[in-house]
N, C-alpha and C positions, 0 to 999 in steps of 0.2 A: 529516464531510469538512471540512477547511479551505476557507475561501472561495476562496482564490487558487487551490488546486488544483482546486476546483469550476470556476472560470471557464476555467481551462486546459482541463479535460477537455471541457466544453462546446463552448467555442469551436474547439478542435481538430476536435471530430466535425463541427460545422457548416462548418468550412473545407472539409472533404473532402466534404461534401455538397452544396456550393453549385453545381449545375449551372445554367448560363443566367445568373449572375450573383447578386449577393449578396441580392437581394430575394426570390429563391426560399426562403431559408431563414428569413425573418422569422416564419412562423407558428411553427416549432419554437423559434426564439430566444424569441420572446414567451412561449410555453408553459414553457419552462426557468426564464426569469427571473421571471415572474409567478406560474404556477401551481405548479411543481415546487418552486421554492426561495422563493418570496414575498419576493423582494428588492424588488419594486415592485409597483405596481398597474398594471392595464392601461392606465389614462389617463397614468401617468407614462411607461409604455414608448412609447405614442403620442406624448406630447410630445417626448420624446427623439428618435424616429424623425422627426418634424416638424422639429426643430432640425437634424437632421443632413442632412435634405434641403435645407435652406435654405442650408447652410453650402456654401461652394466646396469642391471636392475629390472623392474617390470617394464612391459612393452609400452605402457602408457605414461611413460615419462614426459610424453609431449604435453600432457595437462598442466604440469607446474609451469614448463617452458612457456606454454600460451599465457597463462595468468601472470607470470613475471613479465612478458612481452607488453602484456596490456596495462598492468597496473603496478608493477614492481613487486616487491616483496608482500604488501598486502594481497595482491592479485594472486601470487603463488600460493599463499596460505589457503585463500578463499577457494580457489579452483581445485587445489588438492582436497581439501576437506569435502567440498561439494561433490567430488568426482568418487572419491573412495569411501566416504562415510556410508551414505545410503545403500549403496550396492553390497558393502560388506554386512551390514545389519539385516538386508533382505535375504542374502545368502544364507546367513546363520539360520534364519526362521525357516526358509524354503527347505535347507538341509535336514533340519529335524523333521519335517513333514514329510520329505522324500524317504527318509528311513522308516517313518512310522507306517506308510503305505507301500513298503518294499514289494509285497506280493500282490498288488493290484494289477489287473491286466492293463488298466489304462495308462499305467507308467510306461510301458514299450511304446503304446501309441504316441504319447507326448514326446518321448526322446526321439522317435522316428521322425515326427514332424520338426523338431528343433534342428536337426542336423542339415537339411536343405536349406532352412532359413538362414542358418549360420554361415554355410558356404557360400550363399547369395551375398550376405552383408560383407563378408570378407572379400569377395571379388569386387563388390562395388567399390570398397575402399582402395583395393589396388588400382582399379581403373581410375579413380579420382586422383590419385597421388600421381599415376602416370601421366594423365592429361594436364596435370598442373606443372609438370616439371619438364616433359619431354617436349622440346619445341623443333625438332628436325627428325627427318627419317633415320638418321643414324643414332639417336637417342633412343627412339621407338625400337631399333633393331637391337641394341645392346640391352635394353629392358627385356625384350621378348626373349632373347637368348639366354639371360640370366633366369628369367622366370622358367623356361623350360628346362634349364639345368637343375634348377632346385626341384622341380617335379619329377624328373626321370633320373636323378643320381642321388646319391647320399653324401655329397660334398657339404661340408660345413658353410653355413651362410656367410660366414666372413671371408672364406676364399672366394665365394661367388661376389661378393662386394668388391673385394680387392680386384678380381678379374674385369668387372665391370668398370671400375675406376681406372684401371690400365688402359682399357680399350677407349675410354673417354679422352685420357691423357694422350693417347696415340693418335687422336685426331678422328677417330670412327664416329664420335658423337656431331661432327661438322657435317657429316655428308648430308 
């Protein structure tokens, strides 16, 4: 299969599966580009994800970076359109229906079911990125401390990122 067609198919599917935000599809995105197609290593994928998270803009900036890494500018364009187009159209349609049935009791049931599913998908994404990048006990420790601090404090994520980077530079990651 042509690389651009494969990118279009993969990111269209991922677009329609992204419940609760783009990070919920990271495990499948990583599996497709690393394991299934072999377009990059797990470390390269993690590096692209980190770069995308550091850049301003939506948290799914990793999609155009993956497309660009795989097939240059055409890959960037195809992956971006395939990821953001279908989900945007579907969101518009569903939002209209959601408003139309705003007083129905089944709406609360659907919302209650989507919350734990979304939390599980985000947790799976975090675990996947951690396992792909942390290759020592020190790095696992830094990741754990930063994750705990993000859950227990109201510190801005950039301060936590800076703290983790400083801990790594100080040699704690080599433990």
